[in-house]
C-alpha positions in Angstrom: -0.1 0.0 0.0 1.2 3.3 -1.0 0.2 6.7 -0.4 1.9 10.5 -0.3 1.8 13.1 2.2 2.4 17.0 0.8 5.2 18.4 2.3 5.4 22.2 3.4 7.0 24.7 1.4 10.5 24.6 1.9 10.7 21.2 3.5 13.8 19.0 3.1 13.4 15.5 3.6 17.2 14.3 4.3 18.0 17.1 6.1 15.0 16.4 8.6 15.8 12.7 8.5 19.5 13.3 9.9 18.8 16.5 11.8 19.9 14.6 14.6 21.0 11.1 16.1 17.4 9.7 16.6 17.5 8.1 12.8 20.0 6.1 14.5 18.0 4.4 17.3 15.8 1.7 16.7 12.8 1.4 16.0 14.2 4.1 13.3 16.2 2.6 10.7 18.2 4.8 7.7 18.2 2.5 4.7 20.0 3.2 1.6 20.9 6.6 2.8 17.7 7.8 1.4 14.7 5.8 3.3 13.2 6.0 6.9 11.7 2.6 8.0 10.2 1.9 11.3 7.2 0.0 13.1 4.5 2.0 13.9 1.6 0.9 16.3 -1.9 0.9 14.7 -4.1 0.0 17.4 -5.4 -3.6 18.3 -3.9 -5.2 14.9 -0.4 -6.1 14.7 2.0 -3.2 14.1 2.9 -2.5 10.6 6.4 -1.6 9.2 6.3 2.0 7.3 8.9 3.1 4.9 9.2 6.8 4.0 11.1 8.4 1.2 11.0 12.0 0.1 11.7 14.9 -1.4 10.8 18.9 -1.1 7.4 18.3 -2.2 6.0 15.1 -0.6 6.7 12.2 1.5 6.0 8.6 0.1 4.7 6.6 2.3 4.7 2.5 1.7 3.3 -0.4 3.9 3.5 -4.1 3.5 -0.2 -4.7 3.9 -3.4 -2.7 3.0 -4.4 -0.7 5.8 -8.0 0.3 6.9 -9.2 4.2 6.8 -8.5 4.4 10.8 -5.2 2.4 10.4 -4.1 4.6 7.5 -5.0 7.9 9.3 -3.4 6.7 12.0 -0.1 6.3 10.1 -0.2 9.6 8.4 -0.7 11.4 11.9 2.5 9.7 13.1 4.5 10.5 10.1 3.6 14.2 10.2 4.6 14.0 13.7 7.8 12.5 13.2 8.7 14.9 10.2 7.4 17.9 11.9 5.0 18.7 8.5 2.9 20.8 10.8 5.6 23.1 12.4 5.5 26.5 11.2 8.9 27.9 10.9 8.3 30.9 9.1 9.1 32.8 12.0 12.2 31.2 12.5 13.6 31.7 8.9 12.4 35.4 9.9 14.5 35.7 12.6 17.5 34.7 10.6 16.8 37.1 7.8 19.2 39.7 8.7 22.2 37.3 9.5 24.1 36.2 6.4 26.1 33.4 8.0 22.6 31.7 8.8 21.1 32.4 5.5 21.5 28.7 4.5 19.1 27.5 7.3 15.9 28.8 5.3 17.5 28.2 1.8 18.2 24.6 2.7 14.9 23.8 4.6 16.8 23.0 7.8 15.2 23.7 11.3 12.9 20.4 11.5 14.2 18.2 14.2 13.1 14.3 13.8 11.3 13.3 16.8 9.3 9.8 17.9 5.6 9.5 17.3 5.1 9.9 21.1 6.5 11.8 23.7 7.1 9.0 25.7 9.5 7.4 23.5 11.6 10.6 23.1 11.8 10.8 26.9 13.0 7.5 27.2 15.5 8.0 24.6 16.6 11.2 26.2 17.3 9.4 29.5 19.2 6.7 28.0 21.5 9.5 26.4 22.7 11.2 29.7 26.2 10.5 30.9 27.1 7.8 28.7 28.6 7.0 24.8 26.1 7.0 22.0 27.0 3.2 21.7 25.7 2.6 25.1 22.6 5.0 24.3 22.1 2.8 21.3 22.5 -0.6 23.0 20.1 0.4 25.7 17.3 1.4 22.9 17.9 -1.9 21.1 17.7 -4.3 23.9 14.1 -2.3 25.0 13.0 -2.5 21.3 14.0 -6.1 20.8 12.7 -7.4 24.3 9.5 -5.5 24.5 8.6 -4.0 21.5 5.4 -5.6 19.7 6.5 -7.6 16.5 5.4 -6.7 12.8 4.9 -9.2 10.2 8.8 -8.7 9.0 10.0 -9.3 12.8 10.9 -6.0 13.2 9.6 -4.5 16.2 7.7 -1.1 17.6 9.1 0.8 20.7 7.7 -0.6 23.7 4.6 0.6 25.2 4.7 2.3 28.7 2.5 -0.9 29.9 5.1 -3.3 28.6 7.9 -1.3 30.3 5.9 -1.3 33.5 5.6 -4.6 33.5 9.3 -5.6 33.6 11.0 -5.7 37.2 14.2 -3.4 37.8 16.5 -6.2 37.3 15.6 -6.5 33.7 16.6 -2.9 33.1 19.9 -3.5 34.9 20.5 -7.1 33.4 19.2 -6.8 29.9 19.1 -3.3 28.9 22.2 -2.5 30.7 20.8 0.9 32.0 22.7 0.9 35.3 21.6 3.9 37.5 18.9 4.8 34.8 17.1 0.9 35.6 14.9 2.4 38.6 14.1 5.8 36.5 13.0 3.7 33.6 10.9 1.4 35.7 9.1 4.2 37.7 8.6 6.4 34.5 6.7 3.6 32.6 4.6 2.9 36.0 3.8 6.4 36.1 2.8 6.5 32.5 1.0 3.4 32.3 -1.1 4.1 35.6 -2.1 7.7 34.3 -0.5 9.6 37.1 1.7 11.2 34.6 0.9 12.4 31.3 3.7 13.2 29.0 1.8 13.5 26.1 0.3 16.7 26.9 3.6 18.4 27.0 3.0 19.2 23.2 0.3 21.3 23.8 1.2 22.4 27.3 0.1 25.9 28.4 2.9 26.4 30.8 6.0 28.7 30.0 9.1 27.0 29.1 10.7 27.4 32.3 7.8 26.2 34.3 7.5 23.0 31.7 11.3 22.2 32.2 10.7 22.3 35.7 7.7 19.7 35.3 9.9 17.8 33.3 12.7 17.4 35.8 10.2 16.1 38.6 10.8 12.9 36.2 13.6 10.8 37.9 16.5 11.1 35.5 15.7 13.9 33.9 18.1 16.8 34.6 19.1 20.1 32.4 20.3 18.4 29.4 17.7 15.9 29.2 14.7 18.5 29.8 16.1 20.9 27.3 16.5 18.3 24.4 12.9 17.4 25.1 11.9 20.6 25.2 13.0 21.0 21.4 11.1 18.0 20.6 7.9 19.4 21.6 8.6 22.6 20.1 10.3 25.0 22.8 13.3 26.4 21.3 14.1 28.9 23.8 16.7 26.8 25.4 20.1 25.4 24.2 20.6 21.8 25.5 24.2 22.4 26.0 26.4 19.1 26.5 30.6 18.2 26.3 29.6 17.8 22.2 28.1 21.1 21.9 30.3 22.9 23.8 33.4 21.1 21.5 32.0 21.9 18.4 31.0 25.5 19.3 34.7 25.8 20.2 35.7 24.4 16.8 33.5 26.4 14.7 32.8 29.9 16.7 35.5 29.9 19.3 38.6 29.9 17.0 39.6 26.9 19.1 39.5 28.4 22.5 37.5 27.2 25.1 34.1 29.2 25.5 31.9 28.7 28.9 28.4 28.4 28.6 27.6 31.9 29.0 29.5 33.1 26.0 27.6 30.5 24.0 24.2 31.9 25.4 25.3 35.4 24.6 25.9 34.4 21.3 22.7 33.0 20.1 20.7 35.3 22.5 19.9 37.4 19.2 17.4 34.7 18.0 15.2 35.1 21.1 12.8 32.1 21.3 14.3 30.5 18.4 18.0 30.5 19.9 18.1 26.6 20.7 17.2 25.8 17.2 19.8 28.6 15.7 22.5 26.8 17.8 21.7 23.3 16.7 21.4 24.1 13.0 24.6 26.5 13.5 26.3 23.2 15.2 25.2 20.5 12.6 25.6 22.5 9.4 28.6 20.3 8.5 26.0 17.1 8.7 24.0 18.8 5.9 27.2 19.5 3.8 28.0 15.6 3.9 24.5 14.8 3.2 24.5 16.9 0.2 27.7 15.4 -1.0 25.8 11.8 -0.8 23.2 13.4 -3.2 
């Protein structure tokens, strides 16, 4: 089954796909440098493996089986969410209009950050990125998906539900996922979401200020400043920087002429972009990723 979804003006499929590391974490798979494949839940029926390709005009969605209207609508909703098709970036591009060094962002359709179909998945993945190597993050997410995710017809698996994660003892997270100190945090988070005590999906439409929403996120055990600010960007709040050792090192190379810069200097550099400063920083720090992607076209 195949269908297409119209892309907004200025959209770039590949730049959104590789906008950050999520494309390397299961259930996402980046295939042949051109296609995003992942399993999506479609309700009570078995999950379905979806392949998405695209360009500046549209996304082409392919599934191995014919879907009913309700399941098709759910897949389309998730694909739109993952690729941020409904995000309005005109104000972001306008904020960059008088900055020649940043003009490439609007010209090349950058600024959409790939995200998961649910805030829960993004939150779990954010917790697995803290205080560890990317290799360990990849390992933890792989074990979660392969052990707890519902299986599609091609044996790929979806991201586990809060209920599936809540059923596991802490020892599963320690011994199988190898989550270390995060084990208790993942278990507690899943239990709180599965029981309805914590509604993380509501963060997408929260009326709280960014500062207050960040405080709410940090009430989740395992979520510190970096994880909260990373997640804030994925729910559409860009007035945070999410500084970590990688960003600091990259700023030193790109903007600091090889000299170390403290966080206040980094914050001052992007302050001119106001509510969009976090997105301007991320695009600036990852520009060479896009240049390499252009070389592959």
